[in-house]
MISEDREN-363454 format. One record per residue (C-alpha): x, y, z; residue in three letters. Coordinates in steps of 0.25 Angstrom, whole numbers, plus 5000, padded with zeros to 4 digits. Layout:
// residues N
XYZala ...
// end
This chain:
// residues 150
492750444794met 492950454781ser 493550564770thr 493550544755pro 494850524749gln 495250534735thr 495850424726pro 497350414727ser 497850304717ser 497450234705ala 496950124714gly 495850204720asp 494750164711phe 493550074711ser 493349964702ala 492550054693ser 493650154692asn 493150264700thr 494050324711pro 493750264725leu 493450364735lys 494250354747lys 493950394761phe 494750404774lys 494250324787leu 494650374800val 494550284812phe 494350354825leu 494150304839gly 494850274852glu 496250194854gln 496050054852ser 494650034847val 495149954834gly 495250064823lys 496650014817thr 496049874819ser 494849894811leu 495649964799ile 496749844800thr 495549744800arg 494949814789phe 496149834781met 497049704783tyr 496049614789asp 496949594802thr 496949634817phe 498049664826asp 497849594839asn 498949674846thr 497949794848tyr 497449794862gln 495849764861ala 495249884870thr 493749894872ile 493250024879asp 491950084878arg 492650224879thr 492950224864ser 491450204861phe 491150314870leu 492150404863asn 491450384849thr 490750504849ser 491950594851lys 492550514839trp 491350544830val 491250694834asp 492750714831asp 492650654818val 491250734814arg 492050864820asn 493150844811glu 492550784798arg 491150824799gly 489850744799gln 489950684786asp 490950564791val 490650424792ile 490850374806ile 490750234811val 490750194826leu 491450054826val 491249974838gly 492549874836asn 493049754844lys 491749674843thr 492649554845asp 492749604859leu 491349584862asn 491549544876asp 492149664879lys 491249744872arg 490849884879gln 490049944867val 488849874862thr 488349874847pro 487249954852glu 488050054859asp 488850074846leu 487550074838asp 487050184847lys 488350264848arg 488350274833ala 486950314831lys 487250424841glu 488450474833leu 487850444819gly 488850354814val 488950214809met 489350094819ser 489949964817ile 490449864826glu 491849794822thr 492949704827ser 494249734821ala 494849614827lys 493749514822ala 493649594808gly 492149604812tyr 491349714804asn 492749784800val 492449774785lys 490949814788thr 491449934795leu 492349984783phe 491149944773lys 490150024782lys 491150144781ile 491250134766ala 489750124763met 489550254771ala 490450324762leu 490050414750pro 489850314739gly 490050194749gly 488950104744ser 489450084730ser 490950104732glu 491050014743val 490349894735lys 491249924723glu 492449924732ala 492049794738ala 492249734724asn 493649784723thr 494949754731ser 495249854742cys 496449944740gln 496649974754cys 
// end
């Protein structure tokens, strides 16, 4: 889910000296699905192995509740990505890529598989979100050519 934010400091400008748009990202889901791990991997390229690795189909089955809650709270015009995390635990997989794609289509959302532990598709997830934001394609390309001020 994303909400526009206004620039807050002199450093919030693009290379062409235009104000950068800021958006709020909200990660929602059941406990222990890897929300914090995905953010930490993206921001710092690290993974905390002290987290208990859990695999549970229940979190997948509850995705429609989370999507409904977001849409009821923020309206239909939000960007939602259904993330199948922990692909590094393939031998314990309870949700197939086909299950993920089917659920995403049913809910009318984007989807992607990731592994915060291995770093698989984490940058791609955030790029996918950025590209879907208003003005995303041109601004993402420009931001890729400048350093991140995260």
